[in-house]
N, C-alpha and C positions, 0 to 999 in steps of 0.2 A: 461038576459045575456047581456054582453057588445057587442057592434057592432064590426064587423070585421074591424080592422084598415087597411088603404091602405098600401100595401107592397112597398118595395123599387124597383126602376128600375135602372139598370146599365146605365152608361153614357159612351158610346163608342166613342163619337165625340171628335175630337182633341181640346185641350184647345185653346180658342181664344186669340188673342194678346191684346185686350182691358182689362185694369185692372178694378177691382171692383170699385175703386174710380172714374175712368173715366165714368164708366157706371152709377154710382149713380149720378154723376154730370149731365150727359145727361138726366136722368129721372127727376131730380129736375128741370132742365131748362124747360123741356117740360111741367111739371105740373104747374110751376109758370107762364109760358107764356100763359097757358090756350088755346093754339091752335091759338092765334091771329097772330103769325108769324110762319113761317115754319122753324123749326130748321134743322140743317144739317141731312142728311140721317143717320139713326142709323147704327152702325157697325154690322158686322156679329154676334157678341156675343149678341148685343141687340135684333136683329131679332130672334136669337135662343131662348133667354129667353122668348120673347113674344109668340113664337110658343109653348113653353113648358107650359106656363101658360094657353094658350088656350086648350092644351091637358088635363090639370088637371081638367078643367071644365066638361069634358066628363066622364061619369061613366065608370069604368072598368068592363069588363065582369065578371060574377060570376056564381057559381053553389052551390047547397046545399051540405054540407059535409055528409059523411057516419055516420049513427047513430046506436045505439044499444038500445033495449028496456031495461028498468030497473024497478025495484020495489023499495019500500022504503028502503033506506040505501044501495042499490046496486050502482054500478058504472055507470057513464055516460061516454061512450067511444066514441071518435071521431077520425077517421082516415083520414089522408089527403094525397093525392097522390103526385106525383113528380112535379118538377117545370115545369110550362107550359107557363109562361108569366111574363112580367114585367110592371111596371107602371112608369109614368114620374115623375121626381123631378125637382124643380126649380134649376137654374144654381148655386145658392149660395150653394147648397149641393154637388157640384162637388168634392171639396177637401175632404169632409168627406167620400165620396164614393170611391174616387180614390186618396188615400194618396200618391201614387207614383208620382203624379204631383208635390208634394213638396219634399217627402223624397228621390226621385231619385237624387236630387241635393245636398244631403248631403253625407259626407263620409260614405261608406258602403251601402248607399241606403236603399231601402225597404227590401231587402233580409236580411240585418243585423237586422233591426227592427223586422222582422217576426221571426227571430231565437230566440230572447229573448224579447218577448212582455212584456209590463208592466202589471202585474196582476191587476185585478180589486179589489177594496175594497169589503168587504163582503156586501151583500145586507141586509139592515136593514128595508126597507120599500118598498112598491110597486113602481116600476119605473114609471116615467112620460111618457115614450115613448119607442119605439123600439130601440135597440142598433144599432150603426153604423156598417157598414160592408164593404166588398170588392165589386168591380164592377163585380164580377163573372169571372174575368180573372185568378184568382189564384186557381189552381186546387189542390185538396188534393192528397197526395201520401201516400204510406205505411210509409215512413219516417216522413212525416208531415201530419197526417190524419185530423188535424183541420185547415189546411191552408184555408184561404178564409172564415172562419166562425167566428162569434163573440165569440164562445166558446173558441177560441184560448187563450183568456185572462181570462177564467174562471178557478176556482180551480179544482184540480184533485180529483175525487173519494170521499172517506169518509171525507177527510179533508175539503171539501166544505160544509159539513153539520155541522154547528156550533150550539152548544147548548147554548141558552140564559141563563142568570142568573135566578136561581130559587127563588121562594118566597112562603110562606105559603098561600094557597088559599082553599076555600070551606071547611073550618074546618079541613084541612089536613096540615101536617107539611111541612117545607122546604125540608126535606129529602125525603118526598113522592113526592114532585114536581120534585126534582132532578132525582128521579127514573123514573118518567113519561117521562121526557125529554130524559133521557139516553136510555130507552127502545124504544122510538119512533125513535131515531137515529139508534139504532140497527136494528129495523125493516126495515127502509128505506134502510140501507146498505145491509141487507140480501136479500131484495126483488128486489133490482135494481142494485147492484154492485158486488154481489157474482159471481166470474167468472164461477162457475159451473152452477148457475141459468141462467146467460146470455147465456151459451152454451146449454140451453135446459133442464137442470137438475131440479129435484124437489126442491122447496124452503123449505126444511124441517126446517132449522133454523128459517126462518121467521114465518112459521106456528107454531113452538114451542113457539113463543113469544105471541101468541094469547090465549085469555081466553076461554076455552071450556065451562065454566059454565055461563059466562055473556051473551054469544050469542050462543044459541043452534044450529042455522042453519049455521052460517058463516063457521066454519071449515068443516063440512060435505059437504057444497056446493063447497068450494074451492078444496077439495080433489076429489070430483066427477068431477069437471071441469078439473083437472089435468089428471084423468083417461079417461074421455070421454068429451072433450071440446065441447061446443056448444055456440050458440049466448047468451043464458041465463046464462051459466056458463063458461065463457072464462077466464082462469087464467091471461091473460095479463091485466085484469082490475086492478090487484094488483101487478103483477110480470112482470119484463122485461125479456122475454125469446125469443131466436131466434132458428130456426131450425138448428141444427149442420150439417145436410146434405146439407144445402143451403148456409149458411154464417158463418163467424167467425170474431171476433174482429180484427181490424187492429192495432196491438200493444196491450198494456195492460192498457190503460188509457181511462176512461170515464169522460167526463167533466160534472160538475154539478154547478148549480146556483139556489139559492133560500133562503128561510128564514123559521124560526120556531118561534112560539110564544106560550106563556103559558096563560091559562085562567081558571077560576073556573066555574064549572057548578052548579048543585044542590049540597046540602051538601054531602060531601063524594065523590065528582066526580071532578077529575082534567082533564081538556081538554088541549090537545096539538094540535095546528093546524100547518101543514107543507105544504109548497107550493114550489116544486122543479122541475126544468127541467134537464133532463139527455140527454146527447148527445153521441150516440154510433157510432163510425166509423167502417164500416164493409167492408169486401171483400168476394168475392165468395169462398166457401169452396173448389171448384175444381181448384182453381188457378186464376191467373189474378191479375193485379195491380190496377184496378179501385176501388176507395174508394167511398162508399156512406155512408151518415150519416142519421140515424134515430133518431128523437128527440121525447122524451116522457116527457110531463108535467103532474105532479101528484099533486093533492091536497088531503090531508088525515087529518082527525081529529080523534085522538085516545083518549081513556079514561083510566085512572087508577082509579079504584073504591075501596072504603074502604070496605073490606069484613065484617066489623061489621055493615054496613048499607045496603049493596047490596049483591046479590048472585054473588060472584066474587072469583077468585083465587088470592091469594096474589102475587104481582109482575108481573101479566100477564096483557096484554093490551086488551081492547075491541076497536072495530072500530065503531065510531059514523057515519062516512060518508067518502066516497072516490069517487073521480072523476079522469078521465084520458083523456087527448087529446094526440093522437099519430100522428106523422107527417112523411111523406115519408115512408109509409108502405101500403101494399096492402089492399084494402077495401073489405068488405063483406067476409072476411076469418076468420073463428072462429075455428081454430085448435089448439089453445093454444100457438101460436107463433106470433111474429111480423115478417113481411116479407118486408125487404127493397126493394124499387123499383129502379132497375138499368136502364140505358138509353134505352137499347133494349126493355124493358118492359113498357116504358112510353107511356101513351096515352094522347092525347089532351083533355082538359076539358074546361068547361065553368063555373065552380063553383066559389065560393068565393076564392079569392087569399089571403092567410093568411101567415103572417110571423111567423114561429114557434119559433123564438127567442124573440118575443115581449111578455114580461111579465107584461105589463102595464095594461092589462085588466083581467077580470075574465075568467073562463073556458068557452069555446064555446060549445053551445048546440043546437041541432036541432033534430027534429023527421023525417027529410028527409032521403031518401034512397040513395041519390047521394053522390059521393065521392068528397071531397073538394080538393083544390090544394094549394101548398105552393110556396112562392116566392123564397126561397133559402133553402138549407140544410147545 
């Protein structure tokens, strides 16, 4: 598994008066001089940068994330608790983290930019790093539930799940590949974006897309988990469900980002790999205006099998593998629902600080029993 990337830390210090060019000149002068003569005392900004670089050399506290046991082909589920800390960044990242330092000086300011953010282009390959974000000062509201989140620029719902161009693979036709891609999107939408499922309903449409013949145990296990959820059979491994007595969506938009790819397996076996992150803004069901976001990243590989070569039902999907990482949801709770963590329920932790919006690495995995932490939601 990939190592946990260092999370972002907000910068709440006031912007210093020294420009970047002046600071670069000062540092070059010091380097070229080699310490033979004493340059002028560095400005407050230079001292600040040096202090931050020293901070970065010190390891951030961490703890192991919550795990769930799995068998072959079952999900790897990781839950991460609420925000408990931040990490230092070099001063050159100040503008990226605090765009208001620049945008506040333009007509309309940051408020105007936030009201109509520029959408991101579709993701076509694994990102090289975590997305930029706010400094934590922008609070989500019912009217703007994605404020202060990188997901503000993500596409909405099913429109974000773009189907790539199909081609004939594994001895099966282009039409078969198109069907595999379309069915995979239908499953992702039914499992993660159906309002009734999000509100705790049974994912009957998603279950109806799965092949009862190709995998004898999968459907019975999922239905058993929906009736009697347990650590071994918790439906949130495949379905995004929240307890309707506890929370409900703030608005009707779920933000989504990811990509889908097509590949051939054995003869008569089309594989579709999907890797998507879903961001759910939630408020308490009993009222209140505070918005919390739960983030769910899913990787799933589906199979469309040729019924002339395999025991399979025409047009139905088999699931080769699925994994899930969940962020800002209660740990060690296996009742079939995700449980957003609100401020009054937050506990201090010492686990690994993870950025739930960082899609540059693979899915995180551990056998530890402790709950991890997130840097932002």
